[in-house]
N, C-alpha and C positions, 0 to 999 in steps of 0.2 A: 568817386573816390573809393577806395578799397576799405573793407572792414578789417582793421589791423589788430583786433582784440587777440586773435589766436597767436599771431606772429609776436605780438608784445609780451603775451604770457610766456611763449616759449623762450624768448630772449631774456626776459627776466628771470626765468627758472635757471637758464643757463648761466647767468650771471651769479645768482646765489650759489649754485653748485660748484662753479669754477673757483669763485673767489674764496669759497670755503675749504678749497683744496681737494674736493671729492672727484673732479674730473680735470684731465690735462688735454688741451686741444692741439698742442704741438708735441712732437716726439721728444724734444729736449728743451723744456721751457727755460727761458733766461730770467734772472732775478727781475721782478717787476719794478718799473719806474713810476712811481706815483706822482703824476703832476697834479696841479691844482684842479683842472677839469675832471681828472680821473677820480680824485678824492671826493668829489661832489657826487659823481654818478655811482661810486661804490657805497656811499653812505645811504643814498635813497635812489636806486636806479629807476623806479617808476616815476617819481617826481622829476628827475632829471629828463627822462623820456617825454613826458608830457610838456615840460618847459621848452625843451628843443622842438618838438613837433608843432608847438603853437607860435613859434617865432616867425619872423618875417623870411621870405625866400632868400634874401641876401644873407641873413644870419645863418639860415640853415646850411647854405653853401659854405660859409665861412667855417662853422663847426665841423662840417664834413671834411673839408680839406685839412683841418688842424688835426682831426683824428687820423686821417690817412697819413699825414707827415709823421705823426707820433708813431704810428705803427711801422712805417718804413725805416724810422730812425732806430727804434728799439722794438723789433718784432717779437715781443713776448706775449704770453697767454692773456695777460691783463689788457694789453693794447689791442689784442685781436677781438676781445669780448667788447671793449669800448668801441672799436671800429664797427663791428656788427650792429651794436646798439644804436650808434649814431646814424648809420645808413638806414636802419629800419625806421627810425624816427624822423629823418629828414626827407625820405622818399615818399611824398604824399601826392604828388602830382606827376603827370607825364613829363613836364619840364624838369622837375627834380630828378626824375629817374634817368633822363637823357644826360643831364649834367654829370649825375654820379657815375653813370656807365662810362662817359667819356673820361673822366678822371682816372677811373680804374683802367680803362684801356691804355690810356697815356702811360700809366705807371707800369704796366706790363710790357709795353712796347719800347720804353725808353730806358729802363733799368736793366741792363743785360747781366749785371752782377747780383740781381736779386735772388736771395736763396730759394731753393726749390720749395721749401715748406711755405715760405712767404708768398711765393708765386701761386701755389696751390690754394692759399687762403683767398687772395685776391681773385683768382680765377672762379672760385666758388661764389664769392660774394658778387662778382660780375654776372654770373649766370643767374643768380637769384634776383638781382636788380633788374636784368633784362626781362626776366619772366614776370616780374612784378609790373614792369612798364606794359608788357603785352596784356596782362590782366586788366590793367587800368584802361587800356585802349578798348578792350573788348567790352568792359562795363560802359565806357563813354559811348561806344557804338550801339549797345543795347538801349542805353538811356536815350540816345538820339532817335532810334527806332520807335521807342515808346512814345517819345514826344511827338513824332510825326503820326503815329497811329491815333495818339489822343486828339491832335489837331484835325485829323481826318474824321474821327468820330464826332467831334464837336460840330464840324461843317455838315456832316450828314444829318446830325440831330436838328441843326438850324433849318436845313432844307426840308426835313420831315415836318418840322413845325410850321414852316412857310406853306408847304403843300397842304397840310391839315387845315390851316386857317383859310387857304384859298378854297378848298373843298367845302368847308363850313359855309363860307360866303356864298359859294354857288348854290349850295342846298337851301340856304335862307332865301336867295333871289328866286330860286324855282318855287318855293312855298309861297313867297309873296305873289309871284305871278299866277300861281293856281288859285290863291284866294281872291285875287282881282277877277279872274275868269268866272269864279263861282259867284261873285257878287253881281257881274254883268248878267249872267244867266238868270239870277234871281230877279234882277230888275226887269229883264224882258218878260219873264214869266208873270210878274206883277203887272206889267203894261198890257199884256194879252188878256189877262183875267179881268181887267178893268175896261176893255173895249167892247161896246155893245154888239151882239152877234145879230146878223140879218136873218129874218125869219125865212123858213124854207118856202119857195114858190113866189115870194113877193118881189115885184120889180122895183128895183131901186129908182127913185125919181131922178128924172133927167135934170141936171142942174141948168141946162140950156134948152128950154122948151121950143125955141125957134128952129132948132136943128132937127132934121128929119131922123126918124128912127131907122 
């Protein structure tokens, strides 16, 4: 999901500037038509943005379509700002972006009598929406790659731990075997030291005297 802080700040800044009359987005603005939704977002655009952004996918689509219809019906400066604010707030997923782009494409393709200025506004909004979708897809792709890398790293760490445990077990087994070998050698040396030695030149008695030498 994109970090929308900058776009939110830019949108709200534009709202404050344009609503106060400092800037005009269209060449010959028409008198604003203040509907109930517009009155809400003008009073507190940030709270309105947050409320719309946190709504359900169905509600986001409904608000987006309503703002688009309002702009197409009365393409004034205020409606343009409202439309931009709503699209920014409601395009939070790839699915949102695709649906928003489809609605704009449909409006541009089916309204042949759309004024040139309104067409330019929708075209610009469409391009920004498509770019936003591309950005979200890129981020999702990077997140997927990071997830894969993390999973691979975890697998390697588990394999390393298993190999280290196996090596440690082999080293212990080798030390145990060496200890047993040393113990056997010690026993043999003890037995040899306790066995009486035959004097030099002395003939060992024949245990079977009947046998000829």
